[in-house]
N, CA, C and O of each residue as an XYZ file, in Angstrom:
700
protein
N       0.891     -0.946      0.326
C      -0.208      0.048      0.132
C       0.882      1.087     -0.243
O       0.898      1.863     -1.199
N       2.008      0.864      0.988
C       2.917      2.175      1.122
C       3.541      2.517     -0.537
O       3.793      3.668     -0.893
N       3.715      1.377     -1.385
C       4.451      1.611     -2.344
C       3.604      2.197     -3.817
O       3.836      2.744     -4.895
N       2.721      1.767     -3.171
C       1.705      2.374     -4.523
C       1.421      4.008     -3.957
O       1.578      4.862     -4.830
N       1.139      4.362     -2.992
C       1.175      5.710     -2.078
C       2.406      6.451     -2.642
O       2.208      7.632     -2.930
N       3.392      6.058     -2.806
C       4.794      6.559     -3.009
C       4.849      6.603     -4.323
O       5.384      7.627     -4.748
N       4.446      5.776     -5.199
C       4.491      5.251     -7.034
C       3.576      7.057     -7.212
O       4.021      8.183     -7.434
N       2.175      6.516     -6.976
C       1.215      8.117     -6.933
C       1.720      9.471     -7.171
O       1.570     10.223     -8.134
N       2.633      9.664     -5.576
C       3.186     11.082     -5.241
C       4.044     10.949     -6.552
O       4.058     11.865     -7.375
N       4.840      9.655     -6.749
C       6.089     10.400     -7.354
C       5.295     10.655     -8.693
O       5.289     11.867     -8.912
N       4.663      9.990     -9.609
C       4.058     10.216    -10.799
C       3.147     11.745    -10.820
O       3.043     12.625    -11.675
N       2.753     11.628     -9.887
C       2.257     13.740     -9.465
C       3.237     14.702     -9.705
O       3.245     15.710    -10.412
N       4.026     14.207     -9.004
C       5.324     15.870     -9.105
C       5.899     15.442    -10.433
O       5.885     16.334    -11.281
N       6.421     14.237    -10.823
C       6.735     14.427    -12.339
C       5.668     15.841    -13.545
O       5.956     16.880    -14.141
N       4.159     14.814    -13.287
C       3.539     15.751    -14.132
C       3.435     16.986    -13.539
O       3.044     17.883    -14.285
N       3.676     17.271    -12.411
C       2.990     18.735    -12.038
C       4.252     19.666    -12.432
O       4.185     20.848    -12.769
N       5.583     18.762    -12.300
C       6.622     20.009    -12.324
C       7.419     19.459    -14.062
O       8.633     19.397    -14.254
N       6.529     19.187    -14.922
C       6.823     19.427    -16.148
C       5.357     20.597    -16.706
O       5.392     21.697    -17.258
N       4.635     20.063    -16.425
C       3.205     21.278    -16.534
C       3.782     22.766    -15.960
O       3.346     23.796    -16.473
N       4.425     22.805    -15.259
C       5.229     24.501    -14.873
C       6.518     24.455    -15.078
O       7.219     25.148    -14.340
N       7.111     23.698    -16.045
C       8.240     23.858    -16.893
C       8.893     24.919    -17.395
O       8.343     25.533    -18.310
N       9.892     25.258    -17.023
C      10.150     26.793    -17.276
C      10.932     26.864    -18.784
O      11.712     25.942    -19.025
N      10.790     27.692    -19.582
C      11.663     28.016    -20.520
C      12.502     28.891    -21.268
O      11.817     29.686    -21.911
N      13.320     28.993    -21.374
C      14.853     29.877    -21.018
C      15.377     30.296    -22.681
O      15.307     29.527    -23.639
N      15.758     31.317    -22.705
C      16.240     31.834    -24.020
C      17.402     32.713    -24.259
O      17.502     33.691    -23.517
N      18.396     32.508    -25.275
C      19.566     32.962    -24.534
C      20.066     33.420    -26.666
O      19.726     33.094    -27.803
N      21.017     34.319    -25.952
C      21.238     35.016    -27.554
C      22.708     34.841    -27.549
O      23.218     35.295    -26.525
N      23.443     34.377    -28.294
C      24.650     34.313    -28.593
C      25.460     35.628    -29.040
O      24.930     36.695    -29.351
N      27.168     35.296    -29.011
C      27.497     37.206    -29.713
C      27.455     36.934    -31.306
O      28.223     37.639    -31.960
N      26.780     36.144    -31.914
C      26.245     36.206    -33.235
C      24.906     36.497    -33.695
O      24.540     36.423    -34.868
N      23.896     36.972    -32.288
C      22.665     36.785    -32.722
C      21.810     35.666    -32.764
O      20.610     35.927    -32.845
N      22.190     34.321    -32.724
C      21.336     33.048    -33.161
C      20.392     33.064    -31.734
O      20.928     33.637    -30.787
N      19.421     32.649    -31.565
C      18.360     32.500    -30.442
C      18.532     31.052    -30.135
O      19.048     30.183    -30.837
N      18.212     30.998    -29.425
C      18.368     29.254    -28.825
C      17.360     29.495    -27.672
O      17.434     30.467    -26.921
N      16.289     28.403    -27.583
C      15.423     28.258    -26.464
C      15.854     26.660    -25.865
O      16.349     25.841    -26.640
N      15.601     26.320    -24.375
C      15.603     25.333    -24.050
C      14.678     24.959    -22.757
O      15.078     25.784    -21.936
N      13.922     24.379    -22.271
C      13.565     23.958    -21.048
C      15.076     23.542    -19.740
O      15.062     22.993    -18.637
N      15.837     23.942    -20.312
C      17.647     23.505    -18.957
C      17.798     25.433    -19.117
O      17.540     26.271    -19.981
N      18.275     25.421    -17.940
C      18.928     26.592    -17.717
C      20.417     26.918    -18.509
O      21.413     26.212    -18.356
N      20.360     28.194    -19.432
C      21.614     28.581    -20.118
C      22.261     29.591    -19.659
O      21.594     30.579    -19.352
N      23.799     29.629    -19.479
C      24.465     30.584    -18.693
C      24.075     31.880    -19.769
O      24.389     31.944    -20.957
N      23.532     32.580    -19.215
C      23.448     33.927    -19.775
C      22.028     34.398    -20.160
O      21.680     35.515    -20.545
N      21.086     32.975    -19.910
C      20.293     33.125    -20.844
C      18.948     33.759    -19.663
O      19.237     33.787    -18.467
N      17.843     34.131    -20.016
C      16.668     34.472    -19.296
C      15.534     33.546    -19.319
O      15.374     32.791    -20.279
N      14.666     33.563    -18.226
C      13.601     32.878    -17.934
C      12.719     33.519    -19.316
O      13.128     34.562    -19.826
N      11.572     32.866    -19.835
C      10.581     33.422    -21.039
C       9.439     32.998    -20.518
O       9.286     31.808    -20.242
N       8.328     34.066    -20.282
C       7.143     33.625    -19.353
C       6.098     33.138    -20.675
O       5.957     33.861    -21.661
N       5.469     31.935    -20.543
C       4.347     31.156    -20.988
C       3.227     31.655    -20.624
O       2.822     31.849    -19.478
N       2.395     31.999    -22.250
C       1.064     32.023    -21.558
C       0.370     30.836    -21.472
O       0.921     29.889    -22.033
N      -0.698     30.614    -20.921
C      -1.152     29.806    -21.150
C      -1.832     29.406    -22.229
O      -2.143     30.278    -23.041
N      -2.161     28.211    -22.448
C      -2.546     27.263    -23.623
C      -4.212     27.611    -23.918
O      -4.951     26.966    -23.173
N      -4.783     28.351    -24.699
C      -6.315     28.271    -25.336
C      -6.465     27.657    -25.388
O      -5.735     26.792    -25.872
N      -8.226     27.406    -24.671
C      -8.752     26.405    -25.179
C     -10.124     26.655    -25.542
O     -10.684     27.720    -25.284
N     -10.809     25.449    -26.285
C     -12.054     26.085    -26.941
C     -12.896     25.158    -26.419
O     -12.443     24.013    -26.399
N     -14.497     25.391    -25.792
C     -15.176     24.319    -25.934
C     -16.130     24.329    -26.721
O     -16.815     25.344    -26.598
N     -16.568     23.431    -27.698
C     -17.381     23.591    -28.470
C     -18.966     23.870    -28.292
O     -19.401     23.586    -27.176
N     -19.538     24.188    -28.869
C     -21.098     24.008    -28.416
C     -21.994     22.743    -28.522
O     -22.054     22.121    -29.582
N     -22.637     22.393    -27.503
C     -23.068     20.770    -27.242
C     -24.475     21.422    -28.724
O     -25.039     22.495    -28.938
N     -24.493     19.908    -29.455
C     -25.311     20.152    -30.332
C     -26.853     20.975    -30.238
O     -27.286     21.967    -30.825
N     -27.376     20.159    -29.322
C     -28.513     21.194    -28.997
C     -28.296     22.804    -29.219
O     -28.983     23.545    -29.922
N     -27.621     23.002    -28.750
C     -27.018     24.636    -29.269
C     -27.474     24.884    -30.222
O     -28.532     25.493    -30.375
N     -26.603     24.366    -31.245
C     -26.098     24.066    -32.630
C     -27.569     23.987    -33.742
O     -27.940     24.595    -34.746
N     -28.064     22.936    -32.936
C     -30.030     23.026    -34.007
C     -30.326     24.284    -33.109
O     -30.770     25.100    -33.917
N     -30.316     24.827    -31.968
C     -31.170     26.082    -32.054
C     -30.631     27.335    -32.993
O     -31.355     28.219    -33.450
N     -29.147     27.213    -33.187
C     -28.924     28.521    -34.310
C     -29.388     28.130    -35.506
O     -29.721     28.992    -36.319
N     -29.493     26.713    -35.827
C     -29.894     26.331    -37.216
C     -31.567     27.251    -37.007
O     -31.868     28.275    -37.620
N     -32.322     26.627    -36.125
C     -33.840     27.551    -36.138
C     -33.538     28.811    -36.443
O     -34.186     29.306    -37.366
N     -32.395     29.734    -35.702
C     -32.505     31.326    -35.615
C     -32.417     31.266    -36.861
O     -33.376     31.864    -37.348
N     -31.588     30.745    -37.817
C     -31.107     31.179    -39.116
C     -32.597     30.955    -40.036
O     -32.821     31.675    -41.009
N     -33.436     30.023    -39.657
C     -34.692     29.928    -40.246
C     -35.915     31.454    -39.987
O     -36.783     32.013    -40.657
N     -35.411     31.582    -38.861
C     -36.567     32.651    -38.545
C     -36.328     33.792    -39.242
O     -37.192     34.586    -39.614
N     -34.584     33.917    -39.506
C     -33.855     34.925    -40.285
C     -34.330     34.769    -41.640
O     -34.643     35.770    -42.284
N     -34.432     33.382    -42.233
C     -35.033     33.538    -43.728
C     -36.589     34.298    -43.407
O     -37.065     35.195    -44.102
N     -37.047     33.870    -42.535
C     -38.839     34.216    -42.826
C     -38.564     35.874    -42.894
O     -39.032     36.582    -43.786
N     -37.744     36.357    -41.823
C     -38.387     37.700    -41.779
C     -37.623     38.226    -43.152
O     -38.131     39.137    -43.806
N     -36.226     37.532    -43.604
C     -36.037     38.397    -45.097
C     -36.210     38.001    -45.942
O     -35.449     38.221    -46.885
N     -37.706     36.908    -46.113
C     -38.936     36.703    -46.969
C     -39.435     37.490    -46.842
O     -39.833     37.761    -47.975
N     -39.860     38.358    -46.056
C     -40.842     39.491    -46.117
C     -40.424     40.882    -46.783
O     -41.168     41.858    -46.691
N     -39.241     40.928    -47.435
C     -38.674     41.833    -48.166
C     -38.654     41.352    -49.520
O     -38.019     40.316    -49.717
N     -39.237     41.917    -50.507
C     -39.201     41.630    -52.280
C     -38.093     42.098    -52.730
O     -37.707     41.553    -53.764
N     -37.188     43.245    -52.151
C     -35.756     43.924    -52.462
C     -35.190     44.630    -51.484
O     -35.919     44.702    -50.495
N     -34.233     45.144    -51.390
C     -33.578     45.995    -50.837
C     -32.557     46.603    -51.702
O     -31.833     45.717    -52.156
N     -32.172     47.962    -52.167
C     -31.154     48.240    -53.086
C     -31.038     50.157    -52.838
O     -31.788     51.028    -52.394
N     -30.009     50.115    -53.268
C     -29.577     51.319    -53.916
C     -30.347     52.525    -55.165
O     -30.563     52.170    -56.324
N     -30.591     53.575    -54.784
C     -31.605     54.085    -55.552
C     -30.838     55.629    -55.766
O     -31.498     56.506    -56.323
N     -29.502     55.918    -55.333
C     -28.041     56.657    -55.649
C     -27.071     56.480    -54.804
O     -27.308     56.582    -53.600
N     -26.323     56.305    -55.075
C     -25.800     56.459    -56.118
C     -26.081     54.869    -57.350
O     -26.314     53.666    -57.234
N     -25.878     55.812    -58.381
C     -26.089     54.170    -59.288
C     -24.735     53.078    -59.383
O     -23.779     53.174    -58.614
N     -24.812     52.277    -60.210
C     -23.622     51.156    -60.353
C     -23.186     51.901    -61.145
O     -23.921     52.731    -61.682
N     -21.588     51.784    -61.492
C     -20.829     52.403    -61.821
C     -20.850     54.242    -61.934
O     -20.170     54.789    -62.802
N     -21.488     54.854    -61.205
C     -21.616     55.637    -61.368
C     -20.422     56.557    -60.877
O     -19.930     56.036    -59.876
N     -19.606     58.049    -61.308
C     -18.772     58.372    -61.419
C     -18.882     60.042    -60.843
O     -18.630     60.885    -61.704
N     -19.199     60.500    -59.607
C     -18.892     62.122    -59.162
C     -18.083     62.914    -58.844
O     -16.888     62.669    -59.010
N     -18.425     63.842    -58.411
C     -17.007     64.878    -57.472
C     -18.433     64.708    -56.400
O     -19.645     64.497    -56.451
N     -17.149     65.005    -55.285
C     -17.286     66.172    -54.186
C     -16.133     65.946    -53.448
O     -15.520     65.025    -52.909
N     -16.063     67.380    -53.668
C     -15.213     68.300    -53.312
C     -14.901     67.191    -51.299
O     -14.121     66.243    -51.199
N     -15.567     67.626    -50.369
C     -15.507     66.881    -49.207
C     -15.418     65.393    -48.925
O     -15.129     64.943    -47.816
N     -15.671     64.692    -49.941
C     -15.966     63.196    -49.697
C     -17.287     62.933    -49.576
O     -17.723     61.952    -50.178
N     -18.007     63.590    -48.938
C     -19.406     62.857    -49.112
C     -20.387     62.594    -49.904
O     -20.876     63.214    -50.849
N     -20.682     61.342    -49.286
C     -21.665     60.737    -50.481
C     -22.754     60.508    -49.622
O     -22.575     60.108    -48.471
N     -23.951     60.745    -50.123
C     -25.397     60.031    -49.478
C     -26.021     59.377    -50.505
O     -26.222     59.661    -51.685
N     -26.383     58.089    -49.547
C     -26.749     57.102    -50.499
C     -28.759     56.832    -50.017
O     -29.288     56.782    -48.907
N     -29.166     56.755    -50.951
C     -30.406     56.865    -50.801
C     -31.288     55.225    -51.235
O     -31.427     54.658    -52.319
N     -31.668     54.930    -50.082
C     -31.803     53.688    -49.983
C     -33.951     53.170    -50.283
O     -35.015     53.732    -50.025
N     -33.636     52.162    -50.779
C     -35.540     52.020    -50.689
C     -35.207     50.539    -50.767
O     -34.226     50.032    -51.311
N     -36.387     49.829    -50.008
C     -36.875     48.362    -49.952
C     -38.339     48.241    -50.817
O     -39.107     49.168    -51.074
N     -38.452     47.104    -51.109
C     -39.866     46.595    -51.128
C     -40.358     45.452    -50.447
O     -39.723     44.407    -50.588
N     -41.606     45.458    -49.573
C     -42.340     46.417    -49.125
C     -40.892     47.873    -47.895
O     -39.676     47.833    -47.710
N     -41.729     48.624    -47.536
C     -40.701     49.443    -46.502
C     -40.645     49.028    -45.316
O     -41.266     48.090    -44.816
N     -39.727     49.880    -44.740
C     -39.151     48.510    -43.469
C     -40.000     48.306    -42.720
O     -40.982     49.041    -42.616
N     -39.748     46.931    -41.818
C     -40.775     46.764    -40.213
C     -40.073     47.695    -39.424
O     -38.957     48.210    -39.496
N     -41.137     47.781    -38.566
C     -40.370     47.990    -37.258
C     -39.504     47.342    -36.648
O     -39.577     46.127    -36.468
N     -38.218     48.355    -36.099
C     -37.194     47.724    -35.161
C     -36.028     47.627    -36.750
O     -34.824     47.508    -36.520
N     -36.368     47.670    -37.828
C     -35.551     46.939    -38.589
C     -35.089     48.436    -39.354
O     -35.820     49.415    -39.504
N     -33.753     48.306    -39.754
C     -33.005     49.470    -40.305
C     -32.015     48.987    -41.273
O     -31.549     47.850    -41.356
N     -31.820     49.784    -41.831
C     -30.456     49.872    -43.215
C     -29.049     49.675    -42.641
O     -28.584     50.144    -41.603
N     -28.584     49.024    -43.379
C     -27.224     49.104    -43.159
C     -26.420     49.104    -43.855
O     -26.128     47.957    -44.192
N     -25.716     50.006    -44.398
C     -24.501     50.228    -45.484
C     -23.489     49.909    -45.342
O     -23.095     50.156    -44.203
N     -22.388     49.177    -46.307
C     -21.361     48.858    -46.221
C     -20.278     49.391    -47.265
O     -20.490     49.886    -48.372
N     -19.428     49.231    -46.816
C     -18.158     50.161    -48.185
C     -17.322     49.174    -48.062
O     -17.251     48.339    -47.161
N     -16.585     49.319    -49.156
C     -15.655     48.288    -49.490
C     -15.429     46.887    -48.146
O     -14.371     46.493    -47.656
N     -16.883     46.406    -47.854
C     -16.469     45.886    -47.215
C     -16.663     45.881    -45.356
O     -16.762     44.915    -44.599
N     -16.664     47.403    -45.046
C     -16.898     47.127    -43.660
C     -18.290     48.374    -43.333
O     -18.485     49.475    -43.849
N     -19.062     47.633    -42.282
C     -19.987     48.871    -42.167
C     -19.954     49.819    -41.672
O     -19.504     49.853    -40.526
N     -20.478     51.183    -42.392
C     -20.557     52.341    -42.111
C     -21.497     53.262    -41.645
O     -21.435     54.455    -41.941
N     -22.338     52.794    -40.955
C     -23.601     52.856    -40.615
C     -25.150     52.592    -40.959
O     -25.567     51.972    -41.937
N     -25.923     53.204    -39.931
C     -27.448     52.313    -40.301
C     -28.067     53.319    -40.088
O     -27.590     54.317    -39.548
N     -29.308     53.185    -40.514
C     -30.525     54.300    -40.643
C     -31.933     53.433    -40.997
O     -32.107     52.523    -41.808
N     -32.814     54.050    -40.109
C     -34.097     53.782    -40.255
C     -34.975     54.298    -41.146
O     -36.102     53.903    -41.444
N     -34.013     55.710    -41.753
C     -34.720     56.460    -42.873
C     -34.250     56.132    -44.526
O     -33.528     55.150    -44.701
N     -34.580     56.789    -45.479
C     -34.186     56.140    -46.770
C     -32.991     56.888    -47.052
O     -32.619     56.718    -48.213
N     -32.111     57.828    -46.229
C     -30.825     58.115    -46.541
C     -30.015     58.161    -45.658
O     -30.327     58.508    -44.519
N     -28.715     57.795    -46.032
C     -27.309     57.853    -45.120
C     -26.380     58.462    -45.914
O     -26.115     58.236    -47.095
N     -25.748     59.534    -44.893
C     -24.888     60.566    -45.606
C     -23.344     60.097    -44.961
O     -23.175     60.104    -43.742
N     -22.362     59.734    -45.808
C     -21.252     59.289    -45.202
C     -19.969     60.676    -45.520
O     -19.691     60.942    -46.690
N     -19.324     61.413    -44.418
C     -18.204     62.103    -44.964
C     -16.934     61.577    -44.908
O     -16.462     60.666    -44.228
N     -16.393     62.416    -45.863
C     -14.829     62.380    -45.859
C     -14.621     60.454    -46.603
O     -14.239     59.554    -45.856
N     -14.873     60.260    -47.725
C     -14.894     59.316    -48.683
C     -13.352     59.424    -49.352
O     -12.741     60.335    -49.912
N     -13.139     58.487    -49.122
C     -11.749     58.929    -50.027
C     -11.785     58.947    -51.964
O     -12.616     58.277    -52.576
N     -11.286     59.367    -52.303
C     -10.773     59.451    -53.921
C     -10.953     57.932    -54.243
O     -10.674     57.000    -53.489
N     -11.464     57.858    -55.490
C     -10.887     56.556    -56.131
C     -12.895     55.544    -56.154
O     -13.916     55.868    -55.547
N     -12.661     54.430    -57.059
C     -13.447     53.725    -56.736
C     -13.812     52.719    -55.579
O     -12.976     52.182    -54.852
N     -14.998     52.562    -55.518
C     -15.185     52.130    -53.737
C     -16.395     51.065    -54.141
O     -16.782     51.436    -55.249
N     -16.999     50.149    -53.813
C     -17.675     48.994    -53.792
C     -18.860     49.063    -52.461
O     -18.629     48.891    -51.264
N     -19.999     49.330    -53.038
C     -21.042     49.159    -51.576
C     -22.595     48.301    -51.520
O     -23.181     48.070    -52.578
N     -23.085     47.935    -50.398
C     -23.575     47.283    -50.789
C     -24.709     47.587    -49.251
O     -24.242     47.984    -48.184
N     -26.199     47.301    -49.465
C     -26.728     47.809    -48.508
C     -27.714     46.529    -48.135
O     -28.218     45.914    -49.075
N     -28.008     46.102    -46.709
C     -28.680     44.896    -45.750
C     -29.686     45.789    -45.081
O     -29.461     46.995    -44.976
N     -30.709     45.278    -44.656
C     -31.745     45.543    -43.893
C     -31.784     44.415    -42.615
O     -32.319     43.309    -42.690
N     -30.923     45.100    -41.149
C     -31.055     44.163    -40.256
C     -32.158     44.177    -39.350
O     -33.145     44.883    -39.556
N     -32.008     43.240    -38.103
C     -33.143     43.563    -37.088
C     -32.640     44.143    -36.050
O     -31.599     44.799    -36.047
N     -33.382     43.923    -35.084
C     -33.003     44.875    -33.577
C     -31.960     44.402    -33.483
O     -31.087     45.252    -33.657
N     -31.449     43.091    -33.218
C     -30.174     42.617    -32.642
C     -28.925     42.848    -33.440
O     -27.767     42.636    -33.079
N     -29.437     43.405    -34.801
C     -28.305     43.470    -35.847
C     -27.710     42.188    -37.032
O     -26.750     42.191    -37.803
N     -28.827     41.109    -36.724
C     -28.650     40.286    -37.804
C     -29.195     40.863    -39.408
O     -30.020     41.771    -39.506
N     -28.643     40.240    -40.481
C     -28.801     40.818    -41.826
C     -29.767     39.868    -42.050
O     -29.553     38.656    -42.072
N     -31.028     40.505    -42.249
C     -31.987     39.330    -42.786
C     -32.427     39.661    -44.244
O     -33.148     38.873    -44.854
N     -31.976     40.874    -44.827
C     -31.941     41.191    -46.411
C     -30.818     41.486    -47.317
O     -30.238     42.290    -46.588
N     -30.273     41.437    -48.110
C     -28.702     42.078    -48.862
C     -29.698     42.273    -50.000
O     -30.678     41.565    -50.234
N     -29.348     43.190    -50.571
C     -29.146     43.868    -51.481
C     -28.392     43.842    -52.932
O     -27.653     42.877    -52.741
N     -28.190     44.155    -53.872
C     -26.892     43.351    -55.064
C     -25.913     44.998    -54.948
O     -26.292     46.163    -55.074
N     -24.695     44.463    -54.687
C     -23.672     45.439    -54.504
C     -23.892     46.304    -55.404
O     -24.825     46.052    -56.166
N     -22.988     47.806    -55.647
C     -22.872     48.307    -56.404
C     -21.537     49.351    -56.647
O     -21.228     49.770    -55.531
N     -20.782     49.831    -57.516
C     -19.911     50.042    -57.811
C     -19.605     51.275    -57.639
O     -20.726     51.575    -58.048
N     -19.002     52.576    -57.353
C     -19.350     54.277    -57.934
C     -17.359     54.455    -57.571
O     -16.462     53.802    -57.039
N     -17.540     55.694    -58.236
C     -15.944     56.036    -58.100
C     -16.422     57.942    -57.513
O     -17.044     58.802    -58.137
N     -16.003     57.976    -56.572
C     -15.583     59.417    -56.323
C     -14.606     60.153    -56.775
O     -13.550     59.527    -56.861
N     -14.541     61.638    -57.210
C     -13.468     62.122    -57.822
C     -13.569     63.480    -56.659
O     -14.650     63.963    -56.319
N     -12.320     63.930    -56.181
C     -11.711     64.820    -55.328
C     -10.830     65.748    -55.473
O      -9.677     65.334    -55.592
N     -10.947     66.611    -55.497
C      -9.732     67.762    -55.584
C      -8.236     67.566    -55.077
O      -8.181     67.270    -53.883
N      -7.109     67.658    -55.676
C      -6.285     67.663    -55.026
C      -5.204     68.788    -54.598
O      -5.582     69.920    -54.897
N      -4.027     68.731    -54.007
C      -3.677     69.541    -53.330
C      -2.155     69.698    -54.697
O      -1.295     70.576    -54.778
N      -2.363     68.533    -55.511
C      -0.944     68.109    -55.987
C      -2.212     69.027    -57.358
O      -2.203     70.205    -57.716
N      -2.840     68.251    -57.656
C      -3.682     69.081    -58.930
C      -3.820     70.515    -59.030
O      -3.568     71.148    -60.055
N      -4.179     70.958    -58.065
C      -4.134     72.579    -57.492
C      -3.754     73.204    -58.966
O      -3.600     74.418    -59.101
């Protein structure tokens, strides 16, 4: 019995010390970096961050997510379309300050709690519950924009077709 207890304690001591092992870093005179689990003359101890672990959701949770997607599809089905009425696709225009006013529409109109969300070059830039959204200081050049309808939780329920437009702005170099 004492032998088993001693063996178990020895095993725990070995596994515990391995879990808390230190790492050492040493840079030689030529700039070569060496890492080791044993102390090195002139080396320094490196602090190792804990390993990140991920817990996967239970199958019931995943099933609930699928149910939510179906609800979102049903909400999106309430809209026939969402689109830009301005700017038009492939339109180019001058804007000294880089201000762009997006005019938005959907068929039917927005439901209570829903908003239009505009993305510019893949990034959300604003939401509105009205039919216009002005964005300031858009850089000169060609941009891609898209409009979505989002619900109260910010989930996209309907997306429109993307458009491309070009903003011309005066340049200090070209004055």
